N, C-alpha and C positions, 0 to 999 in steps of 0.2 A: 397382586392387586388385579382387580377386574379391568377388562378393556372397556371401550365405549367411546363416547363422543361428548364434546362440550359444544353446546349450541349457543351461538351469538347471533345478533341481528344487525342490520344496517341502521336500525332505529327501534324505538319502542312501538308496539302495536303492529308488528309485521307477522305475528302469529307464531312465535317461537314455541309456545306451549303445545299447539296442535302438531307442529313438526316434531317436538320432543316425543309425544306419544306415538306419532307415526313411525319414528325411528325405533321405538321400543317394539312396535309390531313388526317392523322389518327385521330386526335382530331375532325375534322369535321365529319368524318364517325361515331364518337361516339356521335354526336349531339350537339357539342359545337362550337361556333364561335371562331376561333383562329387566331392569327396573329404571325408574326415573328419579330425578332429584332437582328441586329448584331451591338452591341454598338460601337465597334471599328473596322474599316477596314483600312488596309494598302495596298499599291500597287494600289491605285485608279488612274484612268486616268484623266489627266488634260485637260479640254476643255475650252480654254480661261482662265478665272480666276476661273473657277468652277471645283472642284474635283468630278468626277462621281463615285459613289459607285456601282460597277457592281453586287456584291453579294446582296447588299441592294435592288437594282432594281429587281433582280431575285426573292427575297423573296416577295417584294411588288406585283409583277405580279402574282406569283403562289397563294399567299394568298388573292388576290383581295382586297388589302388594299386601303382605300381612303386617308390615311394620306400621306403627302409628305415624300420623302425618308429621309429627315432630322430627322424624328422621328424614322426611322428604323435603320439608321446608323448615329447617331449624331456626331461621332468623326471620321474624315477621314484624312488619310495621303497619300501622293504620294509615298513615299519611301516604297519599298516592304520588310519591316523589322519588327522586334518586335516593339510594340508601344513605348517603352521607347527610343529605338534607333532612330526611325522615329521622335519622338517628339523633341529629342535633335538636330537632324540634321536640321529639318525644323523650329525650334525655336517656336513651338506651343505646349503649355502644354495640356495634356489630361484633359478635363473638366469633372470630375466625377459628379458634380452636374447637368450638362446638360444631361448627360447620365441617371441619376436617374430621372430627370424631364420627359424625354421622356418615360421612362419605366412606370412611374406613369400615364402618359396620356394614354398610350396603355392599361394598366391594368384596367383603369376605363372604357374603351370602349369595350374591348373584355373579354370573359370568360376565355381564356387561352392565355398565351404568351410563345412562344418558343424562347429562347434567345441563340444565337450562340456566344460562346467565340472565342477567337483568339488563334490559336496554341493549346498548352497544358496548364495544370494547373500552371506550373511554368514559363510561359512566363511573363517577366516583363512589367508592364504597367507604373509604376513609380519605382523609386529606392527601395522603401519600400512597394510596392503594386503590387501584381501579379494577374493573371487571377483567381487563387484560391480565392483571397480576393474579387474580383468582384462577383464570384459565391456565396460566403458567404453573401455578401451584398444583392443580389437578393433573397436569401433564397429559391430557387426552387430546387426540386430534380434533380440530375445530371444523364445525360445519356452519357456514354463514347462511342465514335466512334473509332473503331480500324480497322486495316488492316487485310486481311486474310492470308498474306504470312509469310515467315520466319522472325522470330524476334518478331512477334506480341504477343506471349504468355508472354514474359518478359515485353515488353512495356505496355501491357494492364494490367497485374497484378500490376506493379509498380504504374500505374495511379489510378487504382481502390483502391488498399490498402492504398495509400497515401491519397486519398480523404476521405476514411472512417476514417483513423487516424486523419485527420484534422476536423472531425465532420460533413462532408457533407453527405447528404442522397443520396446514389447512387441507382437509380432505376434499372439500368441494362446496358448492353452492346449491341451495334449494330455493327456487323462486316460488313464493307462496301467495296464492290468492286468498288473502284474509278478508276479502269482500267479493260480492258477485262480480263477474267479469263485465267490463264496460264495452268490450269489443272495439276498442280504439286502436289506431294505427301503432301507438307506442307499445301497447300490450302485445300486439301481433308481432312486432319486429324486435323487441328488446331481448327475448331469449336467444334468438339466433345471433344477434350482435354480441351478446355477453359470451356466448360460446367462442366467438372469434377473438375476443380481446382478453379473456380471462386466463390467468396463469394456472388456474385449477379447474377441474371438470365441473360441469353442471350435473348434479345428481338427479335432478328432475324438476318438473314444473308441477306443483301440487295444487289441485283444484280447490275452489271454495266448497265447503261441505256444510249444508244447512243442518244435516243430521250428524252429530258427533258421537254416534254409538260405536262401540268397539268393532263390529263387523263392517260398518261403513268405512271406517278409517282403514281397516285392513285391506278392503277391496281397492281403495284409492292407492294404497302403498304398492300393491301388486301391479297396478296399471300404470303408475306414474313415476316410481322411483327406480333407479338403477341399483339393483341389489348387489351386483358384482362389485361396484365401487365400494359399497358399504362392507361387503364381505372381506375385502382384502385388508381391512384394518382390524379385523376380529380374529383371524386365524393365522 
């Protein structure tokens, strides 16, 4: 099976998809052919009878993947909700076997797979199955994406420590600016405080990018992420 990472967040909207493609770029810079996967995507746009996975298409484009988006985002819902809620409203069950088949196909083709979870670790996929369980089933090291602003210390440490308590291998944290910097005292001090209190390393502080073109993301990776931390989980 391929190596790679499972990306989770302290919350929804922290920019996990941008960090997913950034890690695909990072792995490529380390010499391995990598792909991305977002097994479950909600809030998809309906075009006729087809649900369009915008995050899946973005991953496909940046990673230069030949596979159809169905392999990247095998489970899509129109409702912008947690998977369990969207599944109940739309009357469509989450097909875990289809998700695992898509992952196996990708892992046989690429040297590394970066899998993006949905929301945080305790987002329900089914009544008795959470994003945490999906991460366990994939068996990949975890990278936690967090915000830079006020409240992030508590949210990040809760996520990291719970993941460790549940037996997940947490590779580190990426603090992501999913919005333009506010230049406030909390944003200035939080990364250093997090380094002091976190049981896992800070892989980097990723900047807000107005331009999400492939070359812009790659330049930001080189400048802002610790490739040595990433490398030790791949070789």
